[in-house]
Each structure stands twice: as C-alpha cells, then as structure tokens.
N, C-alpha and C positions, 0 to 999 in steps of 0.2 A: 388648339385644345381639342383633344379627342373627346367626343360627347359621352362615351360609355365608360372610359377608364380614367378620365380627367388627367391624362398624360398631356404634357405640353412640350413644345420645342422652341428654344430661343433661336430666332432667325438671325439677329444681329445685335451686337453690343458695341457702343462707341464710348469707351472710357476716356473722359477728359475732364479737366477742371477749368472752367472758364472764369471770366471776371464776374459773371452772375453767380457762379458757385462761391466765389470769395465773398460776395455780398451776403449770400444766404448763410455762410458760415459766421460772418460777423454778426448778422442779425439774430441768429438763433443760438450761437455758441456751440453748434454742432460741427465738429471737425471733418468736413466732407473730404478734403484731400487726404487726410491721415487714414480715414476709414476706407477710402477707395484704394489707397496703396496696400493696406492690409488685406483687403478682399483680393487684390491682384496677386498677393502672395499665397492665397489659398485659405485664408481665415473665413469663417462664417460670421454673420452679424451678431449672433448670440455668443460669440467667443471674444468679441472686442469690447473691453470695458470702457465706459465713459470716463475720461480722465478728470472731468470736473466733479461729477457726483461720486465716482469711485464705487458705485453700487449698481447702477443701471448699465445696460449694454447698448451697443449701436443699433440694435433692432428696436429700441424704445424711441418712439417719436416724441420730440419735445413739444409741450403744450405752450402756446404763446398767448399772452393777454395784451399784446401791443401790435402796432402796425409800423412797418418800415417802408420808407419811400426813398428811391434813388432818382436823382435828376442829373442829367449831363450838364457840364459847363460848356456852353457854346460861345466862344469869345469873339463874336462878330464886332464888338466895339473896338477890339485891338487889331483885327484884320479887316480893315475897312473895305479893301478891294475884293475880299473873298465873296463868292456867291452865297447868298443866304438860303438857297434851296437845300432842303434836307433830302438826301438820297441814301443809297446803301453805303456810300463812302463815309468813313468815320471822320467827323469834324470836331468832336469834343476834345477839350484839352484837360479835362478832369471831370469830377463828379462830386456830388454831395449825397450823404446818407443821413436821414433823420428818423427818429423814433418817437412815437407818441402813442397814447392809448386809443386814438382814433385816426382815421385817414385824413380828415380835414386838418387836424393839428400837425400831423407828420408832414403833409404837403406844405402847409404854411411855414413850418420850420425849415424845410428844404429850400423853399423859394427865398426866404430871408438869408439863408446860408450862402446862396450864390453871390451875394454882395453886388448885385447889379442894380444900379440906380437909374 
C-alpha cells in the first residue's frame, strides 16, 4: 500500500477450494466455489447475483445468528493397532458438522453425532 496514493499491489493469489471452504459454504449458504469460478472468468463481486436471494450480490456478506462446529471422526476404536498420536498426517475417516445458536450447543451436538460410546 502506497501511503500517499493508496495504490496497492497484489503479491500472490492462491485460488483453491478446500474442505474447509465446503464447510463454510454449507454453514452460510454462500456458494464459495461458484463465486470463485466466476471471479476467475473475470466477473466482479458486484456482478454476481446471489442465487438464493435473487436480489443481493456476492459482495454482500451474509449475517449469521448461529454457530457451526466441525469435528473429525477419528476411528481409533476400529483401527486398534493404529498410533493414537495426532500429527500432520490425516487420520480422520469422516467428520460431523453441527449448528446451534451458541458454541456450547453446537459442540455438544457435534460430539453426540460422532456416535462414540
């Protein structure tokens, strides 16, 4: 950012849609992958209509009144000989997502959804 002219330069952009992006799309209803694809084609955020509302545009940030929690399913009960040490290697065989009006409720729902007794 140039202090006098407020010009800025983008140094790097890494366009990708990850599993976390998919969670964010599910949680908010905001189509991240679709919007990213249109931006890659040259559209601006104020040109991409929200398919759900039909009125707002992709530049409009959705307001949320709920909390979403995602917890990985680590099946150590099924793979008894597997090391239980968590490292950078992925060991989850799935995940659960829960929604509630507060963090405690969302966390408790997610833990119950894991079905681990």
